[in-house]
N, C-alpha and C positions, 0 to 999 in steps of 0.2 A: 610128179614132175621134178627135176632136181634142182636145189637153191643157183642160183649163179652168184659168185660172189665177186667183186669185181674192188681189186686192191693187187698190192705189191704180197708177194708172199713172207716177207721179210721185215713188214710192216707190224709194227706192235698194231694197231688198230684192228687189221688186218687177222692178224693171230687172236684178237680176242674175240672175234667173228666165229672163227673157225674151233676155237676152243669151245662154244656153246654150245656152235651145232655138231662138235663131235659130243658131245654132254649127252644134247636132247636129242640125240639119236638123227637128224635132219642132214641126210648127203648134201655133198655142192661142190659146183662145177666151179673152180678157181678161173677166173680169166685175169692176167696179170696186166698192170698199168706199167707204162715203158716212162719211166719218169724223164728219164733223159733225152727223149723224144718230144718232153712236155706235155706227154695225153692227158695227163689228167688238168690241163687246162684249156684243151679242145673244147668248142662247142661242141658237140654231140658229147663230151663226157661231162660237162657244165650245166647241162641240161636237164642230168640225175642228178649232180653232185654241184650246185653251184658255187662251192665254199673252193673247189678244186683241190679236195682232199678226199685219201681213202682211208676204206672202202666203201662203197654202199652191194646195195643187193639186190637184187631181181628174181620175185616171187611169181610165178608166173604172170607176171605182165605187172606186179605190185611191186614199187620201187621205195627202197627206205635209205636212208644213211645214218651217221654216226654209231659208231660200234657200240654204245651202252643201248639205244635206244632198238638198236638190232638184236642185242640178247635179249632184251627184256620182249620183243617180240617174239622170238624162237621161242623162248618159254613158255610165255603164255599161247602161241601156236600148238602147242606140245601136250599143256596141262602140267608140263614139270614144277617140281616143287622147289627146285632153283626158285620160285618166283612163286612166293606164299600170297595166298587170298585170302585168308583170313584176315579179321581187321586187324588186331595185335599184334598181330606175325607179317602182316607186311605194311606195319607203321615201322615195325622193327627191323623189318627189310630195308625199307627207304633211310633210317637213319644211320644204318650201316652203308648204305650205298654211295648217301651222302658223305658219309666221312671217308670216305676209299676216295671219291671228285672231288673233297676241298682239304682232304691232310693228307692226301699221299699221292697222287696224280700230278702234281703241278712240280711239284720239289724232285720225286724220281724222276718224271720225264724229264724234269732241270737238269737233270744231272745228266739223265741218257743223253740225251742235246751235245751239251758241254764234253763229255766224255768220252760218245761212243760215235751218234750218230754226224755230228760235220768230222769228224777223223774220218768217218767212209767217205767223205764228200773231197776229201782231202785240202778242209779247214784247221785251223786250230783254236782250239776247245779252249773256252775261257776258265781257268783252275779256278781261280778266285770265286766265281760265279757257283761253279761248280760245289765248293767248299761251302759256301754260305747256306745253298738247298738242302747238303750235305749233314751242317747241323741242324735249322729246320728241321728237315726229317728226323733225325734221331731227336730230338725232343716231342715229334708228333706220335711216334711210336712205345712213347711211354706211358700213353694214354691206353694203345693198342694193345700193350701188358697188361696194364690194370682191366680193362674190359673182358680179354682172353682168359685172366684169372677167374672168371666168375664162369663163362662159357665155353663149351668150346669152339664155335665160330661166332662173329661178328655182331648176327641179329640172334643168336643164341644157342642151339645144340646142335643144328640142323644147316649143312653148308648152303648157303644159296649165291646168285648170284653178285653180289657182293664182296664175296671172299674172292672166287673167281677172276673179277674185273682186273684184281691187285696183280695177278702175273704177268702180264708182257712187260709190263716197265718193272716189277719185283725183281725179275730173270735179268733184263740186261743191267741191272744197277751190281747185280751176284754176281754176271760173268763179267764185269767192269772190275772187280775185285773188291768193291763195296761189301760191307757186312750188314746189315740191317735187321737180319732177321736171328740175333745173339741168345736173347736174354728166352728163358723158360718157355713160357707162356708163347711166345712171335714164335721161337725156333719151334715147337711143337705144330702150331699151327700151319708156320709154311710149308715143313715135310710133308706133312697130310696133304696142303693142297697141292703143292708143286709136284708131288708124285702121283696124280690122280691120270688115269692112260688116256684121260683127255688128252691133256696137256701134254704128256710126255710123246703123245702124238704130232702136236702143233707147234711144239714149243723154238725147235728151229726153222721151221718155214709151215705154213699155211700150207 
């Protein structure tokens, strides 16, 4: 049965799920949510995603929300090496996944909100706030450069979900004119993950 992905095709989190589905070979059908009509706040939607955010999936009656949790679920379902199961490898993966969520997502996402998403809704972004996020992100990425100087990917020498989870917001801020991945190891890593066929297939629309 084809996986149902309920979300907006341009949403960063919806594209994160679509990316993982492409990586692990799970076909999906996207059911678009109309934000303008408030479909994400309807009782029917809130029954499946109580926070009123996209996306959620329906996998033959099993529903799940939160894009990273969905990514882990799809990788686990297909026994993909993107989600390591060996004890030490899994610990390194969870460390890398925490790095993405704690040290990248908030700051890159904050830039995206101020410089991209608000403009899409006809609002004026806060340039000072975007600059604060940018300065913090640049400092965080110094640690990335160090980590990637000793291994190919964030969890070791094999790509994992932790690397791929960076793609939606990383791509968004690059498109907005920022250059976060310019130091040698970061540039190598970003070129590697951002040119994967899975991401190229969904980078502009799930």
